[in-house]
C-alpha positions in Angstrom: 0.0 0.0 0.0 1.5 3.3 -1.0 2.3 5.1 2.2 2.6 8.6 0.7 -0.7 8.1 -1.1 -2.4 7.0 2.1 -1.2 10.1 3.9 -2.3 12.4 1.1 -5.7 10.7 1.1 -6.1 11.2 4.9 -5.0 14.9 4.5 -7.6 15.4 1.8 -10.4 13.9 3.9 -9.4 16.1 6.9 -9.3 19.2 4.7 -12.7 18.3 3.2 -14.3 18.0 6.7 -12.7 21.2 8.0 -13.7 23.3 5.0 -17.1 21.8 4.3 -19.2 24.9 5.1 -16.5 27.5 5.3 -16.5 30.5 2.9 -20.2 30.5 2.4 -21.2 33.6 4.3 -22.1 36.9 2.5 -19.6 38.6 4.8 -16.9 36.7 2.8 -18.0 38.5 -0.3 -18.0 41.9 1.5 -14.4 41.2 2.5 -13.5 40.3 -1.1 -15.1 43.5 -2.5 -13.4 45.6 0.1 -10.0 44.0 -0.6 -10.0 44.5 -4.4 -11.4 48.0 -4.1 -8.5 49.0 -1.7 -6.0 47.3 -3.9 -7.2 49.2 -7.0 -8.2 52.5 -5.4 -5.1 54.4 -6.8 -5.6 53.1 -10.4 -7.1 55.3 -13.0 -10.3 53.3 -12.8 -10.3 53.7 -9.0 -9.9 57.4 -9.2 -12.5 57.8 -11.9 -15.1 56.0 -9.8 -13.9 57.3 -6.5 -13.2 53.9 -4.9 -12.2 55.7 -1.7 -15.7 57.2 -1.3 -17.2 53.7 -1.9 -15.0 52.2 0.8 -16.0 55.0 3.2 -19.7 54.7 2.6 -22.2 53.1 5.0 -23.3 50.6 2.4 -20.3 49.7 0.3 -22.1 47.3 -2.0 -25.0 49.6 -2.8 -22.6 52.5 -3.6 -20.4 50.2 -5.7 -23.4 49.2 -7.8 -24.6 52.8 -8.1 -21.2 54.1 -9.2 -20.1 51.6 -11.8 -22.2 50.4 -14.8 -22.3 46.8 -15.8 -20.4 46.2 -19.1 -19.9 43.4 -21.5 -16.5 42.7 -23.0 -16.9 45.1 -26.0 -18.0 47.9 -23.7 -15.2 47.3 -21.2 -12.6 47.0 -23.9 -13.7 50.3 -25.6 -13.7 52.3 -22.4 -10.8 50.8 -20.4 -9.2 47.5 -21.4 -7.7 48.8 -24.7 -5.4 51.0 -22.6 -4.0 48.0 -20.8 -3.4 46.2 -24.1 -1.4 49.3 -25.1 0.8 48.6 -22.1 -0.4 51.6 -20.1 0.2 51.2 -16.3 -2.3 51.5 -13.4 -5.4 51.5 -15.6 -7.8 48.9 -14.0 -5.2 47.2 -11.7 -2.0 48.4 -10.2 1.1 48.2 -12.4 1.3 46.8 -15.9 -0.7 43.7 -16.7 1.8 41.1 -18.1 -0.6 38.4 -19.3 -3.8 38.3 -21.3 -5.8 35.1 -21.8 -7.3 34.7 -25.2 -10.9 33.8 -24.3 -12.2 30.5 -25.7 -15.4 32.2 -27.0 -17.1 30.2 -29.8 -16.3 29.4 -33.3 -16.6 32.4 -35.6 -16.2 34.9 -32.7 -13.1 37.1 -32.4 -10.8 36.3 -29.5 -11.2 38.4 -26.3 -8.2 39.3 -24.3 -8.8 38.9 -20.6 -6.4 40.3 -18.1 -4.5 37.8 -15.9 -2.7 39.2 -12.9 -0.4 37.5 -10.4 -3.2 37.7 -7.8 -5.5 35.9 -10.1 -2.9 33.2 -10.8 -2.4 32.6 -7.1 -6.2 32.3 -6.7 -6.3 29.6 -9.4 -3.4 27.8 -7.8 -5.1 27.8 -4.4 -8.4 26.7 -5.8 -6.9 23.9 -7.8 -5.4 22.4 -4.7 -8.7 23.0 -2.8 -10.7 21.3 -5.5 -8.9 18.0 -4.8 -10.5 18.0 -1.3 -13.7 17.2 -3.2 -12.3 13.8 -4.0 -12.7 12.8 -0.4 -16.3 11.7 -1.1 -15.3 9.4 -4.0 -13.4 6.8 -2.0 -10.5 6.8 -4.5 -7.6 4.4 -4.1 -4.6 5.5 -2.0 -2.4 5.2 -5.0 -4.6 7.8 -6.8 -2.9 10.6 -4.9 0.6 9.7 -6.2 -0.3 9.5 -9.9 -0.3 12.3 -12.5 -2.9 14.7 -13.8 -3.1 15.5 -17.5 -4.6 18.8 -18.5 -5.7 18.9 -22.1 -5.3 22.6 -22.8 -3.6 25.2 -24.9 0.0 26.1 -25.5 2.0 27.1 -22.5 4.1 29.4 -24.7 2.2 32.7 -24.9 3.1 35.1 -27.7 4.7 38.5 -26.8 2.7 41.5 -28.0 4.5 44.7 -27.2 5.4 44.5 -23.5 2.8 41.9 -22.6 2.0 38.2 -23.5 -1.1 36.7 -24.9 -2.1 33.1 -24.9 -4.5 30.4 -23.8 -5.3 30.6 -20.0 -4.5 26.9 -19.5 -1.1 27.6 -21.0 -0.5 30.6 -18.8 -1.4 28.6 -15.8 0.8 25.7 -16.9 3.7 28.2 -17.2 3.1 29.1 -13.5 2.7 25.6 -12.2 4.4 25.1 -8.8 7.8 23.4 -8.9 6.4 20.9 -6.3 3.5 19.9 -8.6 5.4 20.0 -11.9 6.5 16.4 -11.9 2.9 15.3 -11.4 1.3 17.4 -14.2 1.3 16.3 -17.8 2.0 16.9 -20.6 5.7 17.8 -20.1 6.8 21.3 -20.8 8.0 20.7 -24.3 4.7 19.1 -25.3 2.7 21.7 -23.5 4.4 24.5 -25.5 3.3 23.1 -28.9 0.8 25.5 -30.5 -0.5 23.3 -33.3 -3.3 21.1 -31.8 -2.8 18.1 -34.1 0.9 18.1 -33.5 0.3 18.4 -29.8 -2.2 15.6 -29.9 0.2 13.3 -31.8 2.9 14.0 -29.3 0.6 13.2 -26.3 -0.5 10.0 -28.0 3.2 9.0 -28.4 4.0 9.9 -24.8 0.9 8.3 -23.3 2.4 4.9 -22.3 5.1 6.7 -20.3 2.6 8.5 -18.1 0.7 7.0 -15.1 -2.4 9.1 -15.2 -5.0 9.2 -12.5 -6.8 12.4 -13.5 -7.7 14.0 -16.8 -9.0 17.5 -17.0 -10.4 19.6 -19.9 -13.3 20.1 -22.3 -15.0 16.8 -23.1 -14.6 16.9 -26.9 -10.8 17.2 -26.7 -10.2 14.9 -23.8 -12.3 12.1 -25.5 -10.6 12.8 -28.8 -7.2 12.3 -27.1 -8.3 9.0 -25.5 -9.8 7.7 -28.7 -6.6 8.4 -30.6 -4.5 6.6 -27.9 -6.8 3.5 -28.1 -6.6 3.5 -31.9 -2.8 4.0 -31.9 -2.1 1.1 -29.5 -4.9 -1.1 -30.6 -6.3 -1.6 -27.1 -9.9 -2.0 -25.8 -10.0 1.0 -23.5 -7.9 3.9 -22.1 -7.5 1.8 -19.0 -5.2 -0.6 -20.9 -2.8 2.4 -21.1 -3.7 4.3 -18.0 -5.0 1.6 -15.5 -5.1 4.1 -12.6 -7.4 6.7 -14.3 -10.1 7.3 -11.8 -11.2 10.9 -12.2 -12.3 13.3 -14.9 -12.5 17.0 -14.2 -14.8 18.6 -16.8 -15.9 22.1 -17.5 -16.7 24.6 -20.2 -19.6 22.8 -21.8 -22.4 20.4 -20.9 -20.8 17.0 -20.4 -24.1 15.0 -20.8 -24.1 14.7 -24.7 -20.6 13.2 -24.4 -21.3 10.6 -21.7 -22.0 7.6 -24.1 -18.8 8.4 -26.0 -16.8 8.8 -22.7 -18.1 5.5 -21.3 -17.1 3.8 -24.5 -13.4 4.7 -24.1 -13.3 3.6 -20.5 -12.8 0.1 -19.2 -14.0 0.8 -15.7 -15.7 3.5 -13.7 -14.3 7.0 -13.8 -15.7 9.6 -11.5 -16.7 12.9 -13.1 -16.6 16.2 -11.3 -17.8 19.5 -12.8 -15.7 22.7 -12.7 -16.7 26.2 -13.5 -13.4 27.7 -14.7 -13.3 30.5 -17.3 -10.7 32.8 -18.8 -12.1 35.5 -16.4 -11.7 33.4 -13.3 -12.2 30.3 -11.2 -15.8 30.6 -10.2 -17.0 27.3 -8.7 -16.4 23.5 -8.5 -18.4 20.5 -7.5 -17.7 19.7 -3.9 -20.2 16.9 -3.3 -20.4 13.8 -5.4 -24.1 13.5 -4.6 -24.9 16.9 -6.0 -24.4 18.2 -9.6 -24.3 21.7 -8.2 -21.0 23.6 -8.0 -20.1 25.6 -5.0 -19.3 29.3 -5.6 -15.8 30.3 -4.5 -16.8 33.4 -2.4 -13.4 34.0 -0.9 -11.2 33.8 -4.0 -10.8 37.4 -5.2 -14.1 37.6 -7.1 -17.2 39.6 -6.1 -20.3 38.0 -7.7 -23.5 39.6 -8.8 -26.5 38.1 -10.6 -28.9 39.8 -13.0 -32.3 38.0 -13.4 -32.5 36.9 -17.0 -36.0 38.3 -17.9 -37.6 40.8 -20.2 -37.3 43.5 -17.6 -33.5 43.3 -17.7 -32.7 42.0 -21.2 -34.1 42.7 -24.7 -34.9 40.0 -27.2 -31.3 39.9 -28.5 -29.9 39.3 -25.1 -28.6 42.8 -24.6 -28.6 44.2 -21.0 -31.1 47.1 -20.5 -29.7 50.2 -18.8 -32.1 49.9 -15.9 -31.2 46.3 -15.1 -30.6 45.6 -11.4 -28.1 43.1 -10.2 -28.5 41.0 -7.0 -25.9 39.8 -4.6 -25.5 36.1 -3.5 -27.7 36.7 -0.5 -30.6 38.0 -2.6 -31.0 35.2 -5.1 -33.6 32.3 -5.2 -33.4 28.8 -6.6 -34.6 27.8 -10.1 -34.2 31.2 -11.8 -31.8 32.1 -14.6 -29.2 34.7 -13.7 -26.7 36.4 -15.9 -23.4 36.3 -14.1 -21.6 39.6 -13.3 -18.1 39.7 -11.7 -15.5 42.1 -10.3 -12.1 40.4 -9.9 -8.6 40.6 -8.7 -7.5 41.0 -12.3 -9.2 44.3 -12.8 -12.5 43.3 -14.3 -15.2 45.6 -12.8 -18.9 44.7 -13.0 -18.1 42.6 -16.0 -21.0 40.6 -17.7 -19.5 37.2 -18.3 -22.2 36.0 -20.8 -23.1 32.8 -18.8 -26.5 32.1 -17.2 -26.5 30.2 -13.9 -29.2 28.8 -11.6 -28.9 28.2 -7.9 -29.7 24.7 -6.8 -28.8 25.0 -3.1 -28.9 28.4 -1.5 -27.4 27.4 1.9 -24.4 25.7 0.2 -24.2 28.4 -2.5 -24.3 25.8 -5.2 -25.0 26.7 -8.8 -25.3 25.0 -12.2 -24.7 26.6 -15.6 -28.0 26.9 -17.4 -26.9 28.6 -20.7 -25.5 31.6 -22.4 -27.1 35.0 -22.8 -26.4 35.0 -26.6 -27.0 31.3 -27.2 -30.7 31.6 -26.7 -33.5 31.3 -29.3 -36.7 33.4 -29.3 -37.7 33.7 -32.9 -41.4 33.9 -32.2 -41.5 34.0 -28.4 -40.4 30.4 -27.7 -37.7 31.6 -25.2 -35.6 28.5 -25.8 -32.6 28.3 -23.5 -29.4 26.3 -23.9 -30.4 24.3 -20.9 -33.6 23.3 -22.6 -31.7 22.3 -25.7 -29.1 20.2 -24.0 -31.7 18.4 -21.8 -33.8 17.6 -24.8 -30.8 16.2 -26.7 -29.8 14.1 -23.7 -33.3 12.7 -23.1 -33.8 11.9 -26.8 -30.4 10.1 -26.9 -31.4 8.0 -23.9 -34.8 7.2 -25.2 -33.6 6.2 -28.7 -30.3 4.8 -27.5 -28.3 7.0 -29.9 -25.2 9.1 -29.2 -25.3 12.7 -30.4 -22.0 14.2 -29.1 -22.1 17.3 -31.3 -25.0 19.4 -32.6 -26.0 22.9 -33.3 -29.2 24.8 -34.3 -30.1 28.1 -35.8 -33.3 30.1 -36.6 -34.6 30.7 -40.1 -36.8 33.8 -39.8 -38.2 33.6 -43.4 -39.5 30.1 -42.7 -40.3 30.7 -39.0 -38.5 27.4 -38.0 -35.4 26.1 -36.3 -32.8 24.1 -38.2 -30.9 21.4 -36.3 -27.7 19.7 -37.3 -26.8 16.4 -35.6 -23.2 15.3 -35.5 -22.8 11.5 -35.1 -20.3 8.8 -36.1 -23.1 6.3 -36.9 -26.2 6.6 -39.1 -29.5 7.1 -37.3 -33.2 7.9 -38.0 -32.8 11.6 -38.3 -36.5 12.4 -38.5 -37.3 10.2 -35.5 -34.6 12.0 -33.5 -35.9 15.4 -34.5 -39.5 14.5 -33.6 -38.3 13.1 -30.2 -36.2 16.3 -29.5 -39.2 18.4 -30.4 -41.5 16.5 -28.1 -39.1 16.8 -25.2 -38.7 20.6 -25.8 -42.5 20.9 -25.6 -42.4 19.2 -22.2 -39.5 21.3 -20.9 -40.7 24.7 -22.1 -44.3 26.0 -22.0 -43.6 28.9 -24.4 -42.1 26.5 -26.9 -45.0 24.1 -26.6 -47.5 27.0 -27.2 -45.9 28.3 -30.3 -45.5 24.8 -31.7 -49.1 23.9 -30.9 -50.5 26.9 -32.8 -47.9 26.5 -35.6 -46.5 30.0 -34.9 -43.1 28.1 -34.9 -43.1 25.7 -37.8 -42.0 22.0 -37.4 -38.2 22.0 -36.9 -36.0 20.8 -39.8 -32.9 18.7 -39.3 -30.0 17.1 -41.1 -27.1 14.8 -40.1 -23.4 15.1 -40.6 -20.3 13.2 -39.5 -19.1 14.3 -36.1 -15.6 15.0 -37.5 -17.0 17.8 -39.6 -17.5 19.8 -36.4 -13.8 19.5 -35.6 -12.7 20.2 -39.1 -14.8 23.3 -39.2 -13.1 24.5 -36.0 -9.7 23.7 -37.5 -10.6 25.8 -40.5 -11.4 28.7 -38.2 -8.1 28.2 -36.3 -9.9 27.1 -33.1 -9.1 23.4 -32.9 -8.3 22.1 -29.5 -7.5 23.9 -26.3 -10.5 25.6 -24.6 -12.4 26.4 -27.8 -16.0 25.4 -28.0 -18.4 24.9 -30.9 -21.5 27.2 -30.7 -24.6 25.2 -30.0 -26.9 28.1 -31.0 -25.6 29.9 -34.1 -26.3 33.4 -35.1 -27.1 34.2 -38.8 -23.4 34.8 -39.7 -22.2 31.6 -38.0 -25.0 29.6 -39.6 -24.1 30.9 -43.0 -20.5 29.9 -42.6 -21.5 26.5 -41.3 -23.8 25.8 -44.2 -21.1 27.0 -46.7 -18.6 24.6 -45.0 -21.0 21.6 -45.3 -21.9 22.6 -48.9 -25.7 22.8 -48.2 
């Protein structure tokens, strides 16, 4: 029995018990806001919005919300962030910002440049270590704690732009991996620095038998692709023939449910799955309890959270925030409602609209689930179809018909008043039956959708099928293959036009 692994497991279990309900008080958020305001009060942003007066006020949160408008990326870039990218000092955070993460975004969208400070990097490092306390509930083997973690992410070699560096967040974090943890993290530095995704994938496949992996982390499509390539290269039955100690998968970035059948197919034994809410803008939450799919917000990690109810009073039909929209704090929310996430961070983002929608599933434990994206939302004729509805319908249809649909997308056709769906699979299936089944489940999940379908305001959805590899080839054509890049589930008109052109339809 590995003694070191046994000790690490006991330490993890102790930390999990000690920290079970810590950091969940709203007072922790007040402290975070106070700390980042004090740290940035002598920046140009801090002087412009008089952070000192906000700090001295009787109700700091209320004054903070009154003084500073909520902005999305484009608005924040145009007013403040562009100056940081010109290497100006003390704009939104003290000193010069050395690193900028190229946001994953979605295919067809221009890359955003998100500030990454040393304070933010430290928060990521602390939270990554804390996240492993969540494994205490899983009853993993003692040896698990002595094996390696492989992060399927971007290049760890950011490009120099002027006096700063730009690159994938996972690569920036890899570059700052603790010397103590470096031997336990894969891929190796040389492989991690490769920018070309296919070349990196080939290198990881070649190195795979040399690594003893217990944990894999990353977006499902790329992690599964890596494991499938390894299985094919070495002509084995499952990934466990190469990595027998693989016990944990840390997923995030997209809904994992559509990929589960494909994931189970590459595994020879049970692998536990834990959800993580990690974005280019920060480390927001992670799943702490195996029995709950909710992820616990990290209220003490340099991020002040706000939540804007996603309704007609706060957003227009295109998902744009209305000027009069009011944001709530973590102690004002309720369960089951969609909220647009707003953050202020230790990297100089102030009242920044992330673009994600979340729901609270447990108020006491501050647990959330991602329910969609503000812009990946369909309401052609008042159907108000969310990404959560869409993913759930796909998952239920797959279960009912015993088919795997790991990739898909849809878009609206305003002339025809209908939705068009594209299913990506590696096996032929009854496309019309799948579409009817998805349509039926959407009617059950969403009353507005059911109503417009019943009265034929929204016409019967159309669908077509393509090889799943076309989704990845399209992303490669757009220069967004691998790393943290994600295919858009709900396409806008421009994206849909490019997609149809690519498929030749």
